[in-house]
N, C-alpha and C positions, 0 to 999 in steps of 0.2 A: 669185914672184907679184908683180905690179905693185901698188903701194899707191896707189889712187886716192883723191881727197878725198871722192868720193861713194860711198855704199854702197847697199844695197837701198833702193828708193824707197817712201816711205809712201803708203798709199792714203787720200787726204784729199779732202774736198769742193773742187771747183775753181771758178775764175772764168775764163771764156773771154776771151782776149786775143789779138789778131792782131798779129803783128810781121813786119817784113821783115828778113832777115839778109843780110849780105854773103856772097857765094859761099864765100869761104874759111872764114868762121865756120860755115857750114852743113857744109862738108866735115869741119871739125874736130869738130863736134858728132856727125856720123855715125861718125867714127872713135872718138870717146870712147864712144859707145853700143856699138860693136862690141867694144871692149876690155872695157867693163864687163859686157857680156853674156857674154863668155868667162870673165870672173873670177867672176861670180855664177851662171853656168849658167842664166840666165834670158833670154828674149827681151826686148829693151829698145827701146821706141819713143823715138827721139832727142828728139822734142818733149817727152816727159815729163822730160827732163833739165834743161830750161831753168829751171823754177821752183826746184829744189833747188840748181842752180848759182848762181842769183841770191841765193837765201837764204844760201848759204854765203859768197858774196862780201860781202854786206851785213853778215853776222855777224862777219866778220873785218876789216872796214874800221874802224879805230880812229877816224879822223876823222869818219866817219858816226855812230858810236856817241856820240862826244862832242857833236856838233852836235844829234843827236836828244835827248840828255838835256836840252839847253838848251831846246828847243822843246816836248818832250813829257815832262813830269815823270812819274816813276813814281807810280802811285796808292799812297796810304798803306794799309798792311795793317790789317785789322781788329784784330789783336793790338796794333799800335802805339798805337791809340786807347784801349785799355783801361788 
């Protein structure tokens, strides 16, 4: 079995966003959806893969995480204030 980075997709509230993709990226997205559908035995809408792919990309980008910590500090937890 193929070990893809994405697993089953969560059902969450969404925000509509329109994007244009290069043809090759669209073909790859279609292929990824087909492989994931075969692996999970679920029909997969390729458009639904874009958000989890972007989230995964940003979550694993160390330079982004470092820069984000500089501009968006984590809020203090209530326990830390006690």
